[in-house]
C-alpha positions as CSV (number, residue, x, y, z in Angstrom):
1,M,62.9,39.8,43.8
2,F,61.4,36.7,42.2
3,Q,62.9,36.6,38.8
4,F,66.6,36.0,37.9
5,Q,67.9,37.5,34.6
6,K,70.4,34.6,34.4
7,E,68.9,31.4,33.0
8,Q,68.4,29.0,35.8
9,K,69.5,25.4,35.5
10,V,66.9,22.8,36.3
11,C,68.4,19.5,37.5
12,E,66.8,16.1,38.0
13,I,67.9,13.4,40.3
14,G,65.9,10.2,40.7
15,G,62.9,11.8,39.1
16,V,63.0,14.9,41.3
17,K,63.5,18.3,39.8
18,F,65.5,21.1,41.5
19,G,66.2,24.7,40.6
20,G,64.7,27.0,38.0
21,Q,63.2,30.4,38.8
22,P,61.8,31.0,42.3
23,G,58.5,29.2,42.8
24,D,58.9,26.8,39.8
25,Y,59.6,23.7,41.8
26,A,59.2,22.8,45.5
27,T,62.2,22.8,47.8
28,V,63.6,19.3,48.2
29,V,64.0,18.2,51.8
30,C,67.0,16.0,52.5
31,N,66.8,14.3,55.8
32,S,69.6,12.2,57.3
33,I,69.5,8.6,58.3
34,F,72.1,6.4,59.9
35,Q,73.9,9.5,61.3
36,K,75.7,9.4,64.7
37,G,73.1,9.2,67.5
38,D,70.3,8.1,65.2
39,K,67.8,6.2,67.4
40,I,67.5,3.4,64.8
41,F,70.7,2.1,66.5
42,P,69.5,0.4,69.7
43,G,73.0,-0.2,70.9
44,K,76.5,0.2,69.4
45,R,76.6,1.1,65.8
46,K,78.6,-2.0,64.9
47,D,75.8,-4.2,66.3
48,G,73.3,-3.1,63.6
49,F,70.2,-1.1,63.3
50,D,66.5,-1.5,63.9
51,E,65.2,-2.3,60.3
52,K,61.6,-1.8,61.2
53,K,62.2,1.6,62.7
54,A,64.4,2.7,59.8
55,A,61.9,1.5,57.2
56,G,59.2,3.4,59.1
57,L,61.2,6.7,58.8
58,L,61.6,6.2,55.1
59,K,57.9,5.4,54.6
60,T,56.8,8.4,56.7
61,Q,58.9,10.7,54.5
62,D,57.4,9.1,51.4
63,R,53.9,9.7,52.8
64,L,54.7,13.3,53.6
65,T,55.9,13.8,50.0
66,E,52.6,12.5,48.7
67,E,50.6,14.6,51.1
68,T,52.5,17.9,50.9
69,G,54.1,17.9,47.4
70,I,57.6,18.4,49.1
71,P,60.1,16.0,47.5
72,G,62.1,14.0,50.0
73,M,65.7,12.7,49.8
74,A,67.6,10.5,52.2
75,D,71.0,11.6,53.3
76,I,72.8,8.3,54.0
77,V,75.5,8.9,56.6
78,A,78.2,6.2,57.0
79,N,81.8,5.8,58.3
80,T,83.0,3.1,56.0
81,G,82.5,1.7,52.5
82,A,81.0,-1.5,54.1
83,E,78.5,0.5,56.1
84,F,77.5,2.4,53.0
85,K,76.8,-0.8,51.1
86,T,74.5,-2.1,53.8
87,F,72.7,1.2,54.2
88,I,72.3,1.9,50.5
89,D,70.9,-1.6,49.9
90,F,68.4,-1.0,52.7
91,V,67.3,2.4,51.4
92,V,66.8,1.4,47.8
93,A,64.9,-1.7,49.0
94,N,62.4,0.5,51.0
95,T,61.9,3.6,48.9
96,D,62.3,5.1,45.4
97,M,63.4,8.5,46.7
98,P,66.8,9.8,45.6
99,F,69.6,9.7,48.2
100,C,73.0,11.2,49.1
101,I,76.1,9.5,50.2
102,D,77.5,11.5,53.1
103,A,80.8,10.9,54.9
104,W,83.4,13.1,56.5
105,T,86.4,11.4,54.8
106,L,87.2,10.7,51.2
107,K,87.7,6.9,51.1
108,P,84.2,5.8,52.1
109,K,82.6,8.4,49.9
110,L,84.4,7.1,46.8
111,E,83.7,3.5,47.8
112,A,80.0,4.3,48.1
113,A,80.0,6.1,44.8
114,A,81.7,3.1,43.1
115,Y,79.1,0.7,44.7
116,C,76.3,2.9,43.3
117,A,77.9,2.7,39.9
118,E,78.1,-1.1,40.2
119,K,74.4,-1.3,41.2
120,G,73.2,1.1,38.5
121,L,72.2,3.8,41.0
122,L,74.1,6.9,39.8
123,D,71.0,8.6,38.5
124,R,69.5,8.4,42.0
125,M,72.7,9.2,43.9
126,F,73.9,12.7,45.0
127,Y,77.5,12.9,46.0
128,N,77.7,14.8,49.3
129,S,80.1,16.5,48.9
130,I,83.3,18.1,47.6
131,T,84.5,20.8,49.9
132,V,86.9,23.7,50.0
133,W,88.7,22.1,53.0
134,E,89.4,18.8,51.3
135,Q,93.2,18.3,51.2
136,D,93.3,16.1,48.1
137,L,90.6,17.7,46.0
138,D,92.2,16.8,42.6
139,T,92.4,13.2,43.5
140,E,88.7,13.2,44.7
141,I,87.5,14.8,41.5
142,T,89.6,12.5,39.3
143,E,88.2,9.4,41.0
144,M,84.6,10.7,40.8
145,V,85.1,11.1,37.0
146,K,86.4,7.6,36.7
147,I,83.4,6.2,38.6
148,G,81.0,8.2,36.6
149,V,79.4,10.4,39.3
150,K,76.7,12.5,37.8
151,N,75.3,14.6,40.7
152,V,77.5,16.5,43.1
153,L,77.2,19.0,45.9
154,L,79.8,21.7,46.4
155,V,80.2,23.0,50.0
156,A,81.5,26.6,49.6
157,F,83.0,28.7,52.4
158,D,85.9,31.0,53.0
159,Q,87.2,31.2,56.6
160,D,88.7,34.6,55.9
161,D,85.4,36.0,54.6
162,Q,82.4,34.7,56.3
163,M,80.0,37.0,54.6
164,P,78.1,36.0,51.4
165,T,81.0,37.1,49.2
166,G,83.2,34.4,50.9
167,R,80.7,31.7,49.6
168,I,81.2,33.1,46.1
169,T,85.0,32.8,46.5
170,G,84.6,29.2,47.8
171,T,82.2,28.3,44.9
172,Q,84.7,29.7,42.4
173,K,87.5,27.6,43.9
174,L,85.6,24.4,43.6
175,L,84.3,25.1,40.0
176,D,87.9,25.9,39.1
177,A,89.1,22.6,40.5
178,I,86.3,20.8,38.6
179,E,87.4,22.5,35.3
180,K,91.1,21.9,36.0
181,N,90.5,18.1,36.3
182,G,88.3,18.0,33.2
183,A,85.2,16.9,35.0
184,K,81.8,17.5,33.5
185,F,79.2,16.5,36.1
186,E,75.5,16.5,34.9
187,N,74.2,18.4,38.0
188,V,76.1,20.7,40.3
189,F,74.5,22.1,43.4
190,V,76.0,24.6,45.9
191,D,75.7,24.4,49.7
192,T,76.6,27.7,51.2
193,S,77.6,26.5,54.7
194,V,75.4,27.4,57.7
195,M,77.4,28.5,60.8
196,N,74.4,29.2,63.1
197,G,70.7,30.0,62.9
198,P,70.8,33.7,62.0
199,A,73.8,33.2,59.7
200,T,71.5,31.1,57.5
201,A,70.4,34.5,56.1
202,L,73.9,34.9,54.7
203,C,73.4,31.6,53.0
204,G,70.2,32.8,51.4
205,I,71.9,36.0,50.2
206,A,74.9,34.0,48.9
207,N,72.5,31.6,47.1
208,R,71.0,34.5,45.3
209,M,74.4,35.8,44.2
210,I,75.3,32.3,43.0
211,K,72.1,32.0,41.0
212,E,72.7,35.5,39.5
213,K,76.3,34.5,38.5
214,W,76.0,30.9,37.5
215,G,72.3,29.9,37.5
216,L,73.1,26.8,39.7
217,P,70.6,25.2,42.2
218,T,71.5,26.2,45.8
219,G,70.8,25.2,49.3
220,S,72.3,24.8,52.8
221,A,71.8,22.9,56.1
222,P,69.8,25.2,58.4
223,S,69.6,22.3,60.8
224,N,73.3,22.8,61.6
225,G,72.3,26.1,63.2
226,S,69.2,24.9,65.0
227,Y,70.6,21.7,66.3
228,M,73.6,23.6,67.8
229,W,71.3,26.0,69.5
230,K,71.1,24.1,72.8
231,E,70.0,27.1,74.8
232,A,66.6,27.0,73.0
233,R,65.9,23.6,74.5
234,E,67.0,24.7,77.9
235,K,64.7,27.7,77.8
236,W,61.6,26.4,76.1
237,G,61.9,22.6,75.9
238,F,61.5,20.5,72.8
239,K,58.4,22.2,71.6
240,G,59.9,25.7,71.7
241,W,63.1,24.5,70.1
242,A,61.1,22.6,67.4
243,A,59.1,25.7,66.6
244,A,62.3,27.7,66.1
245,D,63.8,24.9,64.0
246,A,60.8,24.7,61.7
247,A,60.8,28.5,61.4
248,L,64.4,28.6,60.4
249,E,64.0,25.8,57.8
250,S,60.9,27.6,56.4
251,L,62.7,31.0,56.1
252,A,65.5,29.3,54.3
253,A,63.1,27.6,51.9
254,F,61.7,31.0,51.0
255,M,65.1,32.6,50.6
256,N,66.8,31.0,47.5
257,H,67.0,27.4,48.7
258,D,66.3,24.6,46.1
259,I,67.3,22.0,48.6
260,I,67.5,22.0,52.4
261,F,69.5,19.5,54.5
262,S,67.1,19.5,57.5
263,G,68.7,17.1,60.0
264,P,67.5,13.7,61.2
265,M,64.7,12.0,59.3
266,V,62.7,11.7,62.5
267,G,62.0,15.4,62.2
268,A,60.3,15.1,58.7
269,E,56.8,15.3,60.2
270,R,57.7,18.7,61.6
271,I,59.8,20.1,58.7
272,M,58.0,19.0,55.5
273,P,54.6,20.6,56.3
274,A,56.4,23.8,57.4
275,I,58.3,23.9,54.1
276,A,55.2,23.1,52.2
277,M,53.6,26.3,53.7
278,S,56.7,28.3,52.9
279,N,56.7,27.1,49.3
280,A,53.0,27.9,48.9
281,F,53.7,31.4,50.4
282,Q,56.6,32.0,48.1
283,A,54.7,30.8,45.0
284,T,51.8,33.2,45.8
285,A,54.3,36.0,46.1
286,V,55.8,35.1,42.8
287,F,52.4,35.0,41.2
288,S,51.6,38.4,42.5
289,E,54.8,39.9,41.2
290,T,55.2,38.0,37.9
291,G,52.0,36.3,37.0
292,R,53.8,32.9,37.1
293,L,52.5,29.8,38.8
294,P,54.7,26.8,39.6
295,K,55.8,24.6,36.7
296,D,55.4,21.4,38.8
297,S,51.7,20.4,39.0
298,N,52.5,18.6,42.3
299,H,53.8,21.9,43.9
300,P,52.4,22.5,47.5
301,L,50.4,25.5,46.3
302,F,48.4,23.3,43.9
303,K,48.3,20.3,46.1
304,L,47.3,22.0,49.4
305,F,45.4,25.1,48.2
306,P,43.7,24.3,44.8
307,D,40.6,26.5,45.5
308,F,42.9,29.5,46.3
309,V,44.8,29.0,43.1
310,E,41.6,29.1,41.0
311,N,40.6,32.2,42.9
312,I,43.8,34.1,42.2
313,K,43.8,32.9,38.6
314,N,40.2,34.3,38.1
315,I,41.2,37.6,39.7
316,E,44.1,38.0,37.4
317,S,42.0,37.1,34.4
318,S,39.4,39.6,35.3
319,K,42.1,42.4,35.1
320,K,42.9,41.7,31.5
């Protein structure tokens, strides 16, 4: 359960490592900022954002990374290239964490990637994303190669097969398109497309299949499921919904997720401790089954439960 026969790729973006065998590295939490409805916009989006509030979100996420051992990433959401320039400049001025450029349409994503190349930020930048539903995939990949994009997320899905096998079909389609266009990205990740909360389990299973087939780092956006579940807020209020959200993110972290897109950054104080516990839980299970401890000395198991680690190491040693 906790060891893949296929060699697992370990990727690094902005000093943060992803991938490897289960339990080797902490799950990276990518929280969005500047998305539609973000409360850092006090009025209309075009009128600007509250810089103090936005900086506070980034600093809180950095603090939680230090406290929990869970690496943070900023998913910068924008509608135009001009917006991206403003938002990227702000993020890099306030934090050293890696970041995604995230837009629904092709033009602003490519403009943002080109701006990152101009500013020498491609090592920190994660292209979010190339998708199976992009109408001009060849053009997108060709332009990404010209810009020099290094890190890319593939969003894999098959509308005709919504089971895990469909995510494999989608991944293959995107990998074929990359190969066809002669692209050789340094780091390729696969997002297996959450449809609702329970369906995140299908993502976890698909992620395992992808790891067994290609050894690539995998993830998904469980928040797509929890934030769409409006009935939970109606039945149990914010606290009940927040508990369900944290549970869903934690379950996903345990189940073959190297990265989780966990929704608005304002939720970091809820999500990052929950995933830290999930990662410590997973690493303990891995140790029980394989005798392996995390490769990252900053892993939540070491950071939050050092006495317990020494205890299980002594127990294991006494058996030999």
